[in-house]
N, C-alpha and C positions, 0 to 999 in steps of 0.2 A: 382688641387686639390684645396679646398677655404680657405677663411683664417680660416674658424670656424673650418675647419678640423686641419690643420697647427696652428692654439693657441686657443684650445677649452677655456682654460681658460680664456685668454685676452676677448674672444667674451661673454661668461658667465661672465665675470667679469665689462665687459661695458653693458650688458643687466640689471644686478644687479645694478648699477650704475643710471641709466638712471631711475629705477622703483625705487629708493631710492630720487633720485633728486626727481620726479613727489609727492614721499608724503611727501616730505619737502616742495614744491613748494605751495600743498593743505594744508598742515598745516600752512605756513605762510599767505595763500590768506586767511584762516579763522579766526585766530589770527587779521591781518586787518579788518574782516568785522565785529568782536565779538568788536574791537579795536572803530571800526566808529558808532556803535550802543551806544556804554557805552557815547564816546564822544558827542556824540547829547542829550543823556539825560543829562550829567553834564551840557550843556551849560547853561542849562534856569538857572542855578545856579550860573555862571558865574566863573566854573570850567575848568580845564581841566582835561585830565587822569592823565598826570603827579603831578597835584595840589594835585588831591584827593586818590593818592596812600603816599604824605607825608602824609596829613592828617592820613588816614589809619595807617602809621607805629609810626608817632607820638601819636597816642591815644591808641597803644599797648606798645610804650616805654618810654613815657611820655618826656624826654628830650634825644639828638641826637646831636652829630656835625655832620657836613657837609659829615665828612669822613664816617663816618657809617653809617649815610643815602645812601651815596651812593651805599654801598659795600653791605648793605641790599636792594637796589633795582636795583644793577645793573646799576649805571649812576655813570657817572664821576662828581669829587668835582663839577667841573667849572658850568657841566648841575645842579645841584641840586643847588646853590649857587645862579643861576638867577632866581629859580625858586623860592627856600626862599624869595630872595629878594621881590619881586613881589607879595607872599602871607603876607609876613610882610605890606606891603603898603595899604594891602586891610584888616589887622588884623584878621588874620586868623591864623598865627604862631609868636613869636618872639625873635627875635635873642638878645642874650648876649656872654660877654666876657668868653669864658673859663673859672674857677679860677685856672684850675691848668693848663693850658698853652692856656698865655694869646693873643694869635698869632690866637687862631683855635675863632670859634664862636660855640655855642651850639644853638641849636632850640628848641621852647618850646610849644606846643599847646597851645590855648588862648580860651576863653570862645565862643567868637564868632565863633573861626576852630570847636571847636568840635559840635558847633548846626548847621554848615553849613555842618558837615560832617553827623551826624546824619540824616539829610533832605535828603543828597545823597544817604546815604546808602536804605533808607526807597526809595528813586526816583528808584534807580536802580533795588531793587527788585521788584516794580512794572510795571517800563515800560522796563529793557532793553530785556529781552526777546522776550514782541514784535515787536522790535525794531528791533533785530537779525535776518534774514533770515534762517528759519529753513531747508530749501535745501543746503544754501549754508553748513552748522553743517553737514547735512548727505552728502554730495558729499565727501568732505574733510574725514569724514571718511569710506567711501567707498574705497577711493584712499587706506590711508593710513593701513588698512584693507588686502588691496589685498597683500600691497608690507608683511604685516607682515607676512602673511599665502604664500606667496611664497619666503621667506626667510630665507634659510636653516640654516645661521646662528645663530637665534635666536631660537632655541627648546621651548627656555618655553614659547615664545610669538606665536610661530606656534600651540600649543595645544587649544590655544583660539580661541573661534568659535562666531560668532556674530550672535543668534538666529533672530533677528530683528536689524533694523539700529541704535535701539536705546540701545539695551542689549547687556552686553556682560558677557560672560558665560566662567568659566576656567574648564575645564575635569578633 
């Protein structure tokens, strides 16, 4: 008797787990590819992706504490502190003591920070798609599509069909 006959649930679970990991790995590689393309575009302005994200969030919320920035960007407060300190030295943001909790800082976007953000947004709109390899995106989406269609635990997603690699249609 084979292992698959003795433990069919474990065998199919292992295959499903393998397919799931393949989909996760494909998405992570895609994220790395996209981030690398964006970083390359931002580098011309002296920005990293982390700095760009802080500028974006501050443009929407005006003033935030390190903790608020960290929660919004899903980063540790220490990482936010290092990024913000460097941004302050560049004149992109200003840190001031929080009037309600003097042990905290609040971070505010400066006029030069707002200007560089606008330039970065224009540059990303224009350049990012050109820098990101379309083949990598389509390959990753194909792996994820295969996983979604093969996974019996997601019937609402299994009904999704991809008529072309670029379009998703729900039945």
